[in-house]
N, C-alpha and C positions, 0 to 999 in steps of 0.2 A: 522460543526465545523472545518474540514480541509479546507473548502472553506474560512472561515474567516481568518485562519492562512495564507493561500496563498495570499489573497488580502492584508493583512497587510504586508506581505513580499514583495509584488509587490510595495507597496507604500514606502518601505524602500530601494529601489534601486536594487531590484532583477528583472530579466526578465524571462518570461515563454518560455521554449524551449521544445517542444514536451510534455513529461510527467513529467518533473521536473522543478524546479526553479533554476536558476543559478544567482550568483551575477554578476554584470556587469564586474568584473574582472575575471570571470570564476569559482569562488569557488561555491560549492554546498550550497544551502540554509540550514541552520542548523535546521529549524523547519519542513522540509519536508523529509519524508522517501520515497525513490524511489527505483526502480529496473532498471537496465540497459536493454535496448531493447533486447539484445542478451543473457541475463542471464536466465538460465533454472530455473523455479520455479515450485514446485509441492505442491499440497494440502496435509497438514499434516493429514487430516482425511481420504479422499478417494484415495489419490495418483494421482489424475488427474494432468497432466502437462499443463502449460500455453503454448498455441500455439503461436510460434514466428511469424507465418505468418498471424495471425489474425489482425483485425483492432486495432489501438492504443486505441480506446475507450474501447475495451474489457479488455485490461490490467488494466484499471482503476477500474474494478469491482472486482479485487482480493483484499483480505484483508490481511494486514500485522499486526501481533501482536508480541509484545515483552513480554516474560514471563520468569522469572527466568534467566535473562541474555541472553536468546536465542531469535532468531527471527523465527517465523513460519508463513506460508502462508495458507490461506483458499481460495478455489475456490468460484465463485459466488454462486453455489448451496449450498454448505456447510455453507457459510456465511449467506445465507437466512434462512437455516434450524436452525441455532444456534444464530440468532441475539439477542434473549432475554438473552441467556447465556452470550454472549459477552458484551452486555450493562450492565448486572448485575455483571460483573467481576467474574463470577463463574469459578473456576479452570477447566481446560479442562478435567481432569479425571472424573468430575461429569456430563459431557455432555452425 
């Protein structure tokens, strides 16, 4: 789903740079939520922190969720463990 959003954004004048899409004039793509390469992100379930020295492909495995006006992150392991809860839009307190 995010892939189709990204490809449509690319066809609308956006360019891919590292892990985010930018408009040709430097604005962020409105349909893509990203995180800066140097931003510390931790898993809201287990507390694991994203390794800033890891390969950029690993940063793509982290899951960002918006719930009740806030943003939370899930590490790859917790995202895999709770994929059905996420897809079913089950509130986090029931996981």
